[in-house]
C-alpha positions as CSV (number, residue, x, y, z in Angstrom):
1,X,0.0,0.0,0.0
2,X,1.3,3.4,-1.0
3,X,-0.1,6.4,0.9
4,X,0.7,9.9,-0.3
5,X,-0.7,13.0,1.5
6,X,-0.3,16.7,0.9
7,X,-2.2,19.9,1.7
8,X,-4.7,19.3,-1.1
9,X,-5.5,15.6,-1.2
10,X,-4.7,12.2,0.0
11,X,-4.1,9.3,-2.4
12,X,-3.9,5.6,-1.5
13,X,-2.7,3.1,-4.1
14,X,-2.8,-0.7,-3.7
15,X,-0.1,-2.6,-5.7
16,X,-0.3,-6.3,-6.6
17,X,2.8,-7.8,-8.1
18,X,4.3,-4.3,-8.3
19,X,1.4,-3.2,-10.5
20,X,-1.4,-0.7,-9.6
21,X,-4.6,-2.6,-8.7
22,X,-6.7,0.0,-6.9
23,X,-6.6,3.7,-6.4
24,X,-8.4,5.9,-3.9
25,X,-8.4,9.7,-3.9
26,X,-9.9,12.1,-1.3
27,X,-9.8,15.9,-1.5
28,X,-9.7,18.1,1.5
29,X,-12.8,19.9,0.3
30,X,-14.5,16.8,-1.1
31,X,-14.1,13.8,1.2
32,X,-16.4,10.8,1.1
33,X,-19.4,11.0,3.4
34,X,-20.2,7.3,3.4
35,X,-20.5,6.1,7.0
36,X,-21.2,9.6,8.5
37,X,-24.2,9.8,10.8
38,X,-26.4,12.9,10.9
39,X,-29.4,14.1,12.8
40,X,-31.6,15.2,10.0
41,X,-35.0,16.7,9.3
42,X,-37.6,15.4,6.9
43,X,-38.2,18.0,4.2
44,X,-40.5,16.1,1.7
45,X,-42.3,12.8,1.8
46,X,-43.1,11.6,-1.7
47,X,-45.8,8.9,-1.8
48,X,-45.3,8.4,-5.5
49,X,-41.6,7.5,-5.1
50,X,-42.1,5.9,-1.7
51,X,-39.1,8.0,-0.5
52,X,-38.3,11.1,1.5
53,X,-35.8,13.9,1.2
54,X,-33.9,14.6,4.4
55,X,-32.0,17.8,5.2
56,X,-28.8,16.9,6.9
57,X,-26.9,20.2,6.4
58,X,-25.4,19.3,3.0
59,X,-25.8,21.4,-0.2
60,X,-28.3,18.8,-1.5
61,X,-30.9,17.0,0.6
62,X,-30.3,13.3,1.1
63,X,-32.5,10.6,-0.4
64,X,-34.1,8.0,2.0
65,X,-36.0,5.1,0.3
66,X,-38.7,3.3,2.1
67,X,-36.7,0.0,2.3
68,X,-34.0,1.9,4.2
69,X,-36.4,3.0,7.0
70,X,-36.2,0.7,10.0
71,X,-39.3,0.3,12.1
72,X,-38.4,-1.2,15.5
73,X,-41.7,-3.1,16.1
74,X,-43.6,-3.8,12.9
75,X,-46.8,-5.6,13.4
76,X,-48.7,-4.6,10.2
77,X,-48.2,-7.3,7.5
78,X,-49.4,-5.0,4.7
79,X,-46.8,-3.3,2.4
80,X,-45.2,-0.4,4.2
81,X,-45.7,3.1,2.9
82,X,-43.3,6.0,3.5
83,X,-46.2,8.3,4.4
84,X,-47.0,6.0,7.3
85,X,-43.5,6.2,8.8
86,X,-42.3,9.7,8.2
87,X,-43.9,13.2,8.1
88,X,-42.4,16.6,7.1
89,X,-40.6,18.4,9.8
90,X,-39.8,15.2,11.8
91,X,-36.3,14.7,13.1
92,X,-34.6,11.4,12.4
93,X,-31.1,9.9,12.6
94,X,-29.7,8.7,9.3
95,X,-26.4,7.4,8.0
96,X,-24.9,8.0,4.5
97,X,-24.5,4.8,2.4
98,X,-23.7,6.4,-0.9
99,X,-22.0,9.7,-1.7
100,X,-23.8,12.5,-3.6
101,X,-23.2,12.0,-7.3
102,X,-23.9,14.5,-10.1
103,X,-27.3,16.1,-9.4
104,X,-28.3,13.4,-6.8
105,X,-27.9,13.9,-3.1
106,X,-26.5,11.3,-0.7
107,X,-28.3,8.0,-0.3
108,X,-29.4,7.5,3.4
109,X,-30.5,4.7,5.7
110,X,-31.8,4.6,9.2
111,X,-30.1,1.3,9.9
112,X,-27.0,2.5,11.8
113,X,-23.7,0.6,11.6
114,X,-20.2,1.3,12.9
115,X,-17.4,-0.5,11.1
116,X,-14.4,-1.9,13.0
117,X,-11.4,-4.0,12.1
118,X,-13.1,-7.4,12.5
119,X,-16.8,-6.6,12.6
120,X,-19.6,-4.2,11.9
121,X,-21.6,-3.2,14.9
122,X,-25.3,-2.7,14.4
123,X,-26.5,-0.7,17.5
124,X,-30.2,-0.9,16.7
125,X,-30.3,-4.4,15.2
126,X,-30.5,-8.0,16.3
127,X,-28.9,-9.6,13.3
128,X,-25.8,-11.8,13.8
129,X,-24.0,-12.7,10.6
130,X,-20.6,-13.8,9.1
131,X,-18.9,-12.8,5.9
132,X,-19.7,-15.2,3.0
133,X,-16.1,-14.9,1.7
134,X,-14.8,-17.1,4.5
135,X,-14.5,-20.9,4.3
136,X,-17.4,-22.9,5.7
137,X,-15.4,-24.2,8.7
138,X,-14.3,-20.7,9.6
139,X,-17.8,-19.3,9.2
140,X,-19.1,-21.9,11.7
141,X,-16.4,-21.0,14.2
142,X,-17.1,-17.3,13.9
143,X,-20.8,-17.7,13.9
144,X,-20.7,-19.6,17.2
145,X,-18.3,-17.0,18.7
146,X,-20.5,-14.1,17.5
147,X,-23.5,-15.5,19.3
148,X,-21.5,-15.8,22.5
149,X,-20.2,-12.2,22.5
150,X,-23.1,-10.4,20.8
151,X,-24.7,-7.7,23.1
152,X,-28.3,-8.3,23.9
153,X,-29.5,-5.0,22.5
154,X,-27.4,-4.9,19.3
155,X,-26.4,-6.9,16.2
156,X,-23.1,-7.6,14.5
157,X,-21.6,-8.8,11.2
158,X,-18.2,-10.6,11.4
159,X,-15.9,-9.3,8.6
160,X,-13.5,-11.3,6.3
161,X,-10.6,-9.9,8.2
162,X,-11.6,-12.0,11.3
163,X,-10.4,-15.2,9.6
164,X,-8.1,-17.0,12.0
165,X,-8.4,-14.2,14.7
166,X,-8.8,-15.3,18.3
167,X,-11.8,-14.6,20.5
168,X,-9.9,-12.0,22.6
169,X,-9.1,-9.7,19.6
170,X,-12.7,-9.9,18.2
171,X,-14.2,-9.2,21.7
172,X,-11.8,-6.2,22.1
173,X,-13.0,-4.9,18.7
174,X,-16.6,-5.3,19.9
175,X,-16.0,-3.4,23.1
176,X,-14.3,-0.6,21.2
177,X,-17.3,-0.2,18.9
178,X,-19.7,-0.2,21.8
179,X,-17.8,2.7,23.3
180,X,-17.9,4.6,19.9
181,X,-21.7,4.1,19.7
182,X,-22.1,5.2,23.3
183,X,-20.4,8.5,22.4
184,X,-22.6,8.9,19.3
185,X,-25.7,8.2,21.3
186,X,-24.7,10.8,23.8
187,X,-24.3,13.5,21.0
188,X,-27.6,12.5,19.5
189,X,-29.4,13.4,22.8
190,X,-28.5,17.0,22.5
191,X,-28.1,17.4,18.7
192,X,-30.7,19.5,16.8
193,X,-31.2,18.8,13.1
194,X,-29.4,19.3,10.8
195,X,-26.3,18.1,12.6
196,X,-23.3,15.8,12.0
197,X,-22.8,13.5,15.0
198,X,-20.3,10.9,13.7
199,X,-17.6,11.1,11.1
200,X,-16.0,8.1,9.5
201,X,-12.2,7.7,9.7
202,X,-9.9,9.4,7.2
203,X,-9.3,7.7,4.0
204,X,-5.9,5.9,4.7
205,X,-7.1,4.6,8.1
206,X,-10.4,3.5,6.5
207,X,-8.6,1.6,3.7
208,X,-6.2,0.0,6.2
209,X,-9.1,-1.1,8.4
210,X,-11.1,-2.6,5.5
211,X,-8.4,-4.1,3.3
212,X,-5.1,-4.7,5.0
213,X,-4.4,-8.3,6.0
214,X,-1.5,-10.7,6.1
215,X,-1.1,-10.5,2.3
216,X,0.2,-6.9,2.6
217,X,3.9,-6.8,2.9
218,X,4.5,-3.0,3.2
219,X,2.5,0.1,4.0
220,X,4.6,3.0,2.7
221,X,3.5,6.5,3.9
222,X,5.2,9.9,2.9
223,X,3.6,11.8,5.9
224,X,5.0,11.0,9.3
225,X,2.0,12.1,11.5
226,X,-0.3,10.1,9.2
227,X,2.0,7.0,9.4
228,X,1.8,7.2,13.2
229,X,-2.0,7.3,13.1
230,X,-2.1,4.2,10.8
231,X,0.5,2.4,12.9
232,X,-1.4,3.3,16.1
233,X,-4.6,1.9,14.6
234,X,-2.9,-1.4,13.6
235,X,-1.2,-1.6,17.0
236,X,-4.6,-1.5,18.7
237,X,-6.3,-3.9,16.3
238,X,-3.7,-6.1,14.6
239,X,-0.3,-5.6,16.4
240,X,1.5,-8.1,14.2
241,X,0.9,-5.8,11.2
242,X,1.9,-2.5,12.8
243,X,5.6,-3.1,12.0
244,X,4.8,-3.1,8.3
245,X,4.1,0.6,8.3
246,X,7.1,2.6,7.0
247,X,7.8,6.3,6.6
248,X,9.1,7.4,3.2
249,X,11.8,10.1,3.5
250,X,13.1,10.3,-0.1
251,X,13.3,13.6,-2.0
252,X,11.5,12.3,-5.1
253,X,7.6,12.2,-4.7
254,X,6.5,8.8,-3.6
255,X,4.0,8.2,-6.5
256,X,6.8,9.0,-9.0
257,X,9.1,6.5,-7.4
258,X,6.7,3.7,-8.2
259,X,5.6,5.2,-11.6
260,X,2.1,5.7,-10.3
261,X,1.6,9.2,-11.7
262,X,1.6,7.8,-15.2
263,X,-1.0,5.1,-14.1
264,X,-3.2,7.9,-12.7
265,X,-3.1,9.8,-16.0
266,X,-3.8,6.7,-18.0
267,X,-6.8,5.9,-15.7
268,X,-8.4,9.1,-16.9
269,X,-8.0,8.3,-20.6
270,X,-10.5,6.7,-22.9
271,X,-8.2,4.2,-24.5
272,X,-6.3,1.4,-22.6
273,X,-3.7,-0.6,-24.5
274,X,-3.5,-4.4,-24.1
275,X,-0.1,-6.3,-24.0
276,X,-0.6,-8.0,-27.4
277,X,-1.5,-4.9,-29.3
278,X,-5.2,-4.8,-28.8
279,X,-6.9,-2.1,-26.8
280,X,-10.0,-1.1,-24.8
281,X,-12.2,1.9,-25.3
282,X,-14.1,3.0,-22.1
283,X,-17.0,5.4,-22.6
284,X,-19.2,6.8,-19.8
285,X,-22.9,7.6,-20.3
286,X,-25.6,8.8,-18.0
287,X,-27.0,5.3,-17.5
288,X,-24.0,3.0,-17.9
289,X,-20.3,2.5,-18.7
290,X,-19.5,0.8,-22.0
291,X,-16.2,-1.1,-22.6
292,X,-15.3,-2.0,-26.2
293,X,-12.6,-4.6,-26.9
294,X,-10.6,-4.3,-30.2
295,X,-7.8,-6.4,-31.7
296,X,-5.9,-3.2,-32.8
297,X,-2.6,-4.1,-34.4
298,X,-2.6,-7.7,-33.1
299,X,-3.1,-10.1,-36.0
300,X,-2.3,-13.4,-34.3
301,X,-0.3,-16.3,-35.8
302,X,-2.8,-19.1,-36.9
303,X,-6.5,-18.8,-36.9
304,X,-8.8,-15.7,-36.5
305,X,-10.7,-17.4,-33.7
306,X,-7.5,-17.9,-31.7
307,X,-6.5,-14.3,-32.2
308,X,-9.9,-13.1,-31.0
309,X,-9.8,-15.5,-28.0
310,X,-6.4,-14.3,-26.9
311,X,-7.5,-10.6,-27.2
312,X,-10.7,-11.3,-25.2
313,X,-8.8,-13.1,-22.4
314,X,-6.3,-10.2,-22.1
315,X,-9.3,-7.9,-22.0
316,X,-10.8,-9.8,-19.1
317,X,-7.8,-9.0,-16.9
318,X,-7.5,-5.4,-18.0
319,X,-11.2,-4.6,-17.8
320,X,-11.4,-5.7,-14.2
321,X,-8.2,-3.9,-13.4
322,X,-9.6,-0.7,-14.8
323,X,-12.9,-1.1,-13.0
324,X,-11.0,-1.4,-9.7
325,X,-8.6,1.5,-10.4
326,X,-11.2,3.8,-11.7
327,X,-13.8,2.6,-9.2
328,X,-16.5,2.3,-11.9
329,X,-19.9,1.3,-10.6
330,X,-23.5,0.9,-11.8
331,X,-24.4,-0.9,-15.0
332,X,-21.4,-1.9,-17.1
333,X,-21.6,-3.4,-20.6
334,X,-18.5,-5.1,-22.1
335,X,-18.5,-5.6,-25.8
336,X,-16.1,-8.5,-26.4
337,X,-15.0,-9.4,-29.9
338,X,-17.5,-11.9,-31.4
339,X,-16.5,-15.5,-31.0
340,X,-18.1,-18.3,-33.0
341,X,-17.4,-21.2,-30.7
342,X,-19.5,-21.7,-27.6
343,X,-16.5,-23.1,-25.6
344,X,-14.5,-20.0,-26.3
345,X,-17.3,-17.8,-25.0
346,X,-17.5,-19.9,-21.9
347,X,-13.8,-19.6,-21.4
348,X,-13.9,-15.8,-21.6
349,X,-16.8,-15.6,-19.2
350,X,-15.0,-17.9,-16.7
351,X,-11.8,-15.8,-17.0
352,X,-13.9,-12.7,-16.3
353,X,-15.4,-14.3,-13.2
354,X,-12.0,-15.3,-11.9
355,X,-10.7,-11.8,-12.2
356,X,-13.8,-10.3,-10.6
357,X,-13.3,-12.7,-7.6
358,X,-10.2,-10.5,-6.8
359,X,-12.4,-7.5,-6.6
360,X,-13.6,-6.7,-3.1
361,X,-16.5,-4.6,-4.4
362,X,-19.8,-6.5,-4.9
363,X,-20.4,-7.4,-8.6
364,X,-23.1,-9.4,-10.5
365,X,-22.5,-10.7,-14.0
366,X,-25.0,-11.8,-16.6
367,X,-24.0,-14.6,-19.0
368,X,-22.1,-13.7,-22.3
369,X,-24.6,-13.2,-25.1
370,X,-24.2,-14.6,-28.7
371,X,-23.3,-11.0,-29.7
372,X,-20.3,-11.0,-27.3
373,X,-21.9,-8.6,-24.8
374,X,-21.5,-9.0,-21.1
375,X,-23.9,-7.1,-18.8
376,X,-22.8,-6.6,-15.2
377,X,-23.3,-4.4,-12.3
378,X,-20.7,-3.2,-9.7
379,X,-21.6,-1.6,-6.4
380,X,-21.3,2.2,-6.7
381,X,-20.6,4.1,-3.5
382,X,-18.4,7.0,-4.7
383,X,-17.8,9.0,-7.8
384,X,-14.5,7.3,-8.5
385,X,-11.4,9.1,-9.6
386,X,-13.1,10.3,-12.8
387,X,-15.8,12.1,-10.7
388,X,-13.2,13.4,-8.2
389,X,-10.4,14.5,-10.5
390,X,-12.3,15.8,-13.5
391,X,-15.1,18.3,-14.3
392,X,-17.5,18.6,-17.3
393,X,-15.9,20.3,-20.3
394,X,-17.3,23.9,-20.5
395,X,-17.1,23.7,-24.3
396,X,-18.7,20.4,-25.2
397,X,-20.7,20.1,-22.0
398,X,-19.9,16.4,-21.7
399,X,-20.9,15.5,-25.2
400,X,-17.4,14.7,-26.3
401,X,-17.7,16.6,-29.6
402,X,-17.8,20.3,-30.6
403,X,-19.0,22.0,-33.7
404,X,-16.3,22.3,-36.4
405,X,-14.8,25.7,-37.3
406,X,-16.6,25.5,-40.6
407,X,-20.0,24.9,-38.9
408,X,-19.4,27.8,-36.5
409,X,-18.5,30.1,-39.5
410,X,-21.7,29.1,-41.3
411,X,-23.8,29.8,-38.3
412,X,-22.0,33.2,-37.8
413,X,-22.7,34.1,-41.5
414,X,-26.4,33.4,-41.0
415,X,-26.5,35.7,-37.9
416,X,-24.7,38.4,-39.9
417,X,-27.4,38.3,-42.6
418,X,-30.1,38.6,-39.9
419,X,-28.3,41.5,-38.4
420,X,-28.0,43.3,-41.7
421,X,-31.7,42.9,-42.4
422,X,-32.7,44.2,-38.9
423,X,-30.4,47.3,-38.7
424,X,-30.1,50.5,-40.6
425,X,-26.4,51.0,-39.8
426,X,-23.9,50.9,-42.6
427,X,-21.2,48.9,-40.8
428,X,-20.7,46.7,-37.8
429,X,-17.8,45.6,-35.6
430,X,-18.4,42.0,-34.6
431,X,-16.7,40.1,-31.8
432,X,-16.2,36.4,-32.3
433,X,-13.8,33.6,-31.4
434,X,-10.6,33.5,-33.5
435,X,-11.6,30.0,-34.6
436,X,-14.6,31.6,-36.4
437,X,-12.8,34.7,-37.6
438,X,-10.2,32.6,-39.4
439,X,-12.6,30.7,-41.8
440,X,-14.6,34.0,-42.4
441,X,-11.4,35.8,-43.5
442,X,-9.6,32.9,-45.1
443,X,-11.3,33.5,-48.5
444,X,-12.6,37.1,-48.5
445,X,-14.3,36.8,-51.9
446,X,-16.0,33.5,-51.1
447,X,-17.6,34.3,-47.8
448,X,-17.3,37.7,-46.2
449,X,-17.0,39.5,-49.5
450,X,-20.1,37.8,-50.9
451,X,-22.0,38.6,-47.7
452,X,-21.1,42.2,-47.9
453,X,-22.0,42.4,-51.6
454,X,-25.4,40.7,-50.9
455,X,-26.3,42.9,-47.9
456,X,-24.6,46.2,-48.8
457,X,-23.1,46.4,-45.3
458,X,-19.6,46.4,-44.0
459,X,-18.7,43.7,-41.4
460,X,-15.4,44.0,-39.5
461,X,-14.6,40.9,-37.5
462,X,-12.5,41.0,-34.3
463,X,-11.2,37.8,-32.7
464,X,-11.7,37.5,-28.9
465,X,-10.0,34.3,-27.6
466,X,-11.4,34.2,-24.0
467,X,-15.0,33.6,-25.1
468,X,-16.9,30.4,-26.1
469,X,-16.4,29.3,-29.7
470,X,-20.1,30.2,-30.6
471,X,-19.8,33.7,-29.1
472,X,-21.3,36.5,-31.2
473,X,-21.6,40.1,-30.1
474,X,-22.0,43.5,-31.9
475,X,-19.3,45.7,-30.3
476,X,-20.2,48.8,-32.4
477,X,-22.2,49.9,-35.4
478,X,-22.2,53.1,-37.4
479,X,-20.8,54.5,-40.6
480,X,-18.3,52.7,-42.7
481,X,-15.5,55.2,-41.9
482,X,-16.0,55.0,-38.2
483,X,-16.2,51.2,-38.0
484,X,-13.1,50.8,-40.4
485,X,-11.0,52.9,-38.1
486,X,-12.3,51.2,-34.9
487,X,-11.9,47.7,-36.1
488,X,-8.2,47.5,-37.0
489,X,-5.9,46.5,-34.1
490,X,-2.9,48.3,-35.7
491,X,-2.2,51.4,-37.8
492,X,0.3,52.1,-40.5
493,X,3.6,53.5,-39.0
494,X,2.8,51.9,-35.6
495,X,5.7,50.2,-33.7
496,X,4.5,47.2,-31.7
497,X,6.0,44.2,-29.9
498,X,4.6,40.9,-31.2
499,X,5.3,37.2,-30.6
500,X,5.9,35.4,-33.9
501,X,3.8,32.2,-33.9
502,X,4.4,30.4,-37.2
503,X,6.1,30.5,-40.6
504,X,4.2,32.2,-43.4
505,X,2.4,29.7,-45.5
506,X,3.8,30.8,-48.9
507,X,7.0,32.7,-48.1
508,X,9.1,30.7,-45.7
509,X,11.4,33.7,-45.0
510,X,8.5,35.5,-43.3
511,X,6.6,34.9,-40.1
512,X,3.1,35.5,-38.8
513,X,1.9,36.9,-35.5
514,X,-1.7,37.3,-34.4
515,X,-3.5,39.9,-32.4
516,X,-6.8,38.4,-31.2
517,X,-6.9,36.3,-34.4
518,X,-5.9,39.2,-36.7
519,X,-2.8,38.2,-38.6
520,X,0.3,40.3,-39.0
521,X,2.8,39.2,-41.6
522,X,6.4,40.1,-40.6
523,X,8.9,40.2,-43.4
524,X,12.2,38.4,-42.6
525,X,10.9,37.0,-39.3
526,X,11.3,33.3,-40.0
527,X,14.4,33.0,-37.8
528,X,12.5,34.3,-34.7
529,X,9.6,31.9,-34.4
530,X,8.5,31.7,-30.7
531,X,10.2,35.0,-29.8
532,X,8.8,38.4,-29.1
533,X,10.2,41.0,-31.5
534,X,9.6,44.7,-32.3
535,X,7.7,45.2,-35.6
536,X,7.0,48.4,-37.6
537,X,3.6,48.2,-39.4
538,X,3.9,49.1,-43.1
539,X,0.5,48.3,-44.5
540,X,-2.9,47.6,-43.0
541,X,-5.9,45.8,-44.7
542,X,-9.1,44.5,-43.3
543,X,-7.9,40.9,-43.4
544,X,-4.2,41.3,-42.3
545,X,-1.3,43.7,-41.8
546,X,2.3,43.7,-43.1
547,X,5.4,44.9,-41.3
548,X,9.1,44.4,-40.9
549,X,11.5,43.7,-38.0
550,X,12.9,46.7,-36.2
551,X,16.6,46.1,-35.6
552,X,18.3,47.8,-32.6
C-alpha cells in the first residue's frame, strides 16, 4: 500500500505484483461521506416515489428510500408506505450509504452501523452474521463465537478480516465499537437537526481497516504524522501488522518512485492498450459504462478465432483492473469481440469471473450473449477518480464533440445576414472567437466579400479568444468610416512588440503573429519563431497587416 498525503489531497494506491490494482483519492474539500451519521429533518415525503428527502446540512438533501427506513416493532403485515412512517418536519437519525453524485444527493439509511477491524456493529439491530467470503469451517467457528459475545441490544456482522483471529481480539473490537456508539448516542441526545454527529475515519485509516491483512507486505507513507495514526490503529487492532508501516523520506515524490503518476493519468484516458497490441475503449454515459474490446494491431499467428480468444482473455484481466482502479460502478456493458465457438465464449466468461473474484467490491455478471456482450453491475458508492479529478468540459458540456470551425463560421454568417436585415447601420464591428474569424477571412471573396455584396453592409470581425467558440456580439455599429477605423488593431507606422507564432504559408522567409486572431505578416521574421520582437507596421488591410522587424 502506497499512501501519499499533501495539503490538497490524500491518495492511496494498492499494488499487486508491483502493479497498480486499486486507487483511492480524497480531496480536503470533497471527502467521502459514506459512514457519516447525521441528525436530519424530513423535508419532503413523496408517496409516488415511496421515499423522502432529508435535510442533513449538506448542499443537497439526502434521499431516503422506504426500504432503508427501519421500524423497530412492525406488526402490520401489509406493504409499508413511506407516508405511514415519516412526516415533514420530523427529526430522524440517518447514515450515508452512498455519496452524492452529479445532481443526486447522498443516499441514506436509518439502519446505523459502525465498522471496526473485525466486525460491523449494528447498534439498533439484532442480526448476527458472518462474511460469506470465508470458508465454511471458519464461518461456523465465527458464527458460534459471535452468538457468544453479541450484546443483547445490538447486532453484529463478522468481517472477512476476522479469519483465524482469536476470541480475545474480536471481543476487544466489539467493546471498542460499543464505546464509539455510546459517544454517538450521547451526542444524539443534544443534537438538533441538521447536525453531524459521527464522522468516518480518514481515507488511509479506513482503507487499512477494511483491506489490510497478512497479504500486505508493506504500507509506505510519505507523511510521518499520518503514518503514526495508521500504525497506532494497527497496534490497537492487529499488532502483528503494525511493523509493516514505513515512513518514506526520499526527495522524489512517492508516487513518482513507483511510476504511479503515469498510471493515474492513464486511468483518466478513454483508450487502454493491451499487451498483445489490442486495446479497450471506455465510454461513460448517464446510464452505464461501456467497454469496447478491439484487436488493434494484433493479427495473431494461426486462426482468426484464436486471435480473438487471446485478445478477449487479455481484455478480461485489464477490464477488471480498470474497474478497480477507476472505481467504476453501476451498469457496465463489455463488448467482447465476437466468438463463433461456444466453448471460447464460456472460457472468456470464466476468466472474467476469476478476475472479478479478486475485486472486493460486490459485482453481478449476466452470461455472455451470442453477440459477445456481457452485462454486469458493480456496487457504486463513490464518484470514483473520474468524478473526483475531472469536471465537465465547458465547451462540449460532456458530449465529447464540438462544432467544427466551418460549422461555426456558417452559423455566424447566418447571424450576420439577420443583423444586416434588422439594422439601418452601414457597418458593424463584430466580436467572435478567432476559430470563427479565421474561416470567415480565409477567402474574402468566397464568404465575407459575398456577404457584404449581398447585404450592402460592412462587417469588421474582431477575434476574442477568451470567449466560447459560438460567441457572437455586436461591439459597435455606425458609418463605414468609423467602423473601419475602430476595427483595425494596428495602424500604419505603428511600432509594436509581437510574438511570432508560425512561418508564413507561402514565403518561408516571413513569419506570422496574431492579435486576437488578426494576422500580422512580418517580413524576414522566419528566424524568430516563438520569440517576441519589435515590428514596424507598413500596411494595414481588413484581413491582415504587413510589417518588418525593427533592428536595434
